[in-house]
C-alpha positions as CSV (number, residue, x, y, z in Angstrom):
1,M,-8.0,28.9,25.9
2,C,-7.3,25.5,24.6
3,P,-8.6,24.8,21.1
4,C,-10.6,21.8,22.3
5,R,-12.3,24.1,25.0
6,C,-11.5,21.8,27.8
7,K,-11.8,23.0,31.4
8,N,-8.1,23.1,32.4
9,G,-6.7,24.5,29.2
10,R,-4.4,21.6,28.6
11,T,-4.3,19.2,25.6
12,S,-6.6,16.3,26.4
13,Y,-6.2,12.7,25.4
14,R,-9.4,12.8,23.3
15,K,-7.8,15.3,21.0
16,I,-5.2,12.8,19.8
17,Y,-7.3,9.6,19.7
18,K,-11.0,8.9,19.1
19,K,-13.0,7.1,21.7
20,E,-12.5,3.8,19.9
21,G,-8.8,4.2,20.2
22,K,-8.2,5.1,16.5
23,P,-5.5,7.7,16.0
24,V,-6.6,11.1,14.6
25,A,-4.1,12.5,12.0
26,I,-3.2,16.1,12.6
27,P,-2.3,17.3,9.0
28,G,0.4,19.8,8.4
29,H,-1.0,23.3,7.9
30,N,1.8,24.5,5.6
31,L,3.4,21.8,3.4
32,P,5.7,24.2,1.4
33,L,7.1,25.5,4.7
34,G,7.6,22.0,5.9
35,A,9.4,21.1,2.6
36,L,11.6,24.1,3.0
37,G,12.6,23.0,6.5
38,V,13.4,19.5,5.2
39,F,15.4,21.0,2.4
40,I,17.4,23.2,4.8
41,L,18.1,20.2,7.1
42,W,19.1,18.1,4.1
43,F,21.5,20.8,2.8
44,C,23.0,21.3,6.3
45,W,23.4,17.6,6.9
46,F,26.3,17.6,4.3
47,G,28.2,19.9,6.6
48,F,27.3,17.8,9.6
49,N,28.4,14.5,8.1
50,C,31.5,15.8,6.3
51,G,32.5,17.8,9.3
52,S,32.0,15.2,11.9
53,T,34.6,12.8,10.6
54,T,37.4,12.2,13.1
55,A,40.2,12.9,10.8
56,A,40.8,15.3,7.9
57,T,40.4,12.9,5.0
58,Y,40.3,13.1,1.2
59,N,36.9,11.3,0.9
60,L,34.6,14.2,1.8
61,G,33.0,13.9,-1.6
62,D,32.2,10.3,-1.0
63,I,30.7,11.2,2.4
64,A,28.5,13.8,0.8
65,M,27.5,11.4,-1.9
66,T,26.5,8.6,0.5
67,T,24.5,11.2,2.6
68,N,22.6,12.4,-0.5
69,L,22.0,8.9,-1.9
70,A,20.6,7.6,1.4
71,A,18.3,10.5,1.8
72,A,17.1,10.3,-1.8
73,A,16.5,6.6,-1.6
74,A,14.6,6.9,1.7
75,T,12.4,9.7,0.2
76,L,11.6,7.7,-2.9
77,V,10.9,4.4,-1.0
78,T,8.7,6.2,1.6
79,L,6.7,7.8,-1.2
80,I,6.2,4.5,-2.9
81,V,5.3,2.6,0.3
82,T,2.7,5.2,1.4
83,W,1.3,5.3,-2.1
84,V,0.8,1.6,-2.2
85,R,-0.3,1.3,1.4
86,Y,-2.7,4.2,1.6
87,G,-3.8,4.6,-2.1
88,K,-2.3,8.1,-2.4
89,P,1.1,9.6,-1.8
90,D,1.6,11.2,1.6
91,I,3.9,14.2,1.3
92,S,4.4,14.8,5.0
93,M,5.4,11.1,5.5
94,T,7.7,11.4,2.5
95,M,9.4,14.3,4.1
96,N,9.8,12.3,7.3
97,G,11.3,9.6,5.1
98,A,14.0,12.0,3.9
99,L,14.9,12.8,7.4
100,A,14.9,9.1,8.3
101,G,17.4,8.5,5.5
102,L,19.6,11.2,6.8
103,V,19.6,9.9,10.3
104,A,20.2,6.3,9.2
105,I,23.3,7.1,7.1
106,T,24.9,9.4,9.7
107,A,26.8,6.8,11.7
108,S,28.3,5.0,8.7
109,C,28.5,7.7,6.1
110,D,32.3,7.5,5.7
111,V,32.6,3.7,5.6
112,V,29.9,2.6,3.2
113,N,29.9,2.6,-0.6
114,D,27.1,4.1,-2.8
115,Y,25.1,0.9,-3.1
116,E,25.1,0.3,0.6
117,A,24.0,3.9,1.2
118,L,21.1,3.3,-1.2
119,F,20.2,0.1,0.8
120,I,20.4,1.9,4.1
121,G,18.2,4.7,2.9
122,A,15.6,2.3,1.4
123,V,15.4,0.4,4.7
124,A,15.0,3.7,6.6
125,G,12.2,4.7,4.2
126,V,10.3,1.5,4.9
127,V,10.9,1.5,8.7
128,V,9.7,5.1,9.1
129,V,6.2,4.3,7.7
130,F,5.7,1.2,9.8
131,A,7.2,2.9,12.9
132,V,4.7,5.7,12.7
133,E,1.9,3.1,12.4
134,F,3.2,1.1,15.3
135,F,3.4,4.1,17.6
136,D,-0.1,5.2,16.5
137,K,-1.8,1.9,17.0
138,V,0.2,-0.1,19.6
139,V,1.7,2.4,21.9
140,K,-1.5,4.4,22.4
141,S,-1.9,2.8,25.8
142,M,1.4,4.4,26.8
143,T,-0.2,7.8,26.0
144,R,-3.0,7.0,28.5
145,L,-0.4,6.1,31.1
146,V,1.6,9.3,30.5
147,Q,-1.6,11.3,30.6
148,S,-2.6,9.8,34.0
149,V,0.9,10.3,35.4
150,Y,0.9,13.9,34.2
151,T,-2.5,14.4,35.8
152,V,-1.5,13.0,39.1
153,S,2.0,14.7,39.3
154,V,1.2,18.1,37.9
155,E,-2.4,18.9,38.7
156,H,-2.1,17.7,42.3
157,S,1.2,19.6,43.0
158,E,0.1,23.0,41.6
159,P,-1.1,24.3,45.0
160,Y,2.4,23.7,46.4
161,L,4.4,25.4,43.7
162,P,4.3,28.9,45.3
163,V,5.6,27.5,48.5
164,F,8.6,25.9,46.9
165,S,9.4,28.9,44.8
166,A,9.2,31.3,47.7
167,R,11.4,28.9,49.8
168,D,14.0,28.6,47.0
169,A,14.0,32.4,46.5
170,A,14.8,32.9,50.2
171,L,17.6,30.3,50.2
172,S,19.3,31.6,47.1
173,P,22.3,33.9,47.7
174,S,21.8,37.3,46.3
């Protein structure tokens, strides 16, 4: 049974947005576990960035340093931006900021210096906050479009699924 107790058991549009179109935040249920996941990703990102260089080089320490600086800068900037913008620090958004910093530095981790890594991380920390707001407020009409396409394509084709699966089973060599 769906938590919203809808008829078809699927997640409905009303669960994500209010009737006025305002987004409903779904808070994390276990922030320490989320922080542990971000820490594990952050730690493993060193192996990813240092190991994905195209040649065995001597600057693996520099790559690890730029990776760490960008993630730390993004974390701090995201914390400050959410604190100023919402009046309180948002820990889950701050963890998203750390991941944004890691993603932002990955492509150029071996060619930037430390100050450029700080700048890249700071920009990623600001972008992640406003990107989440953009997708929550502006792209909500896309959610309605996707929901309607899903409704038409899946709910109206369900009676035909046993026919296709039986035909495919008969045609497969065994």
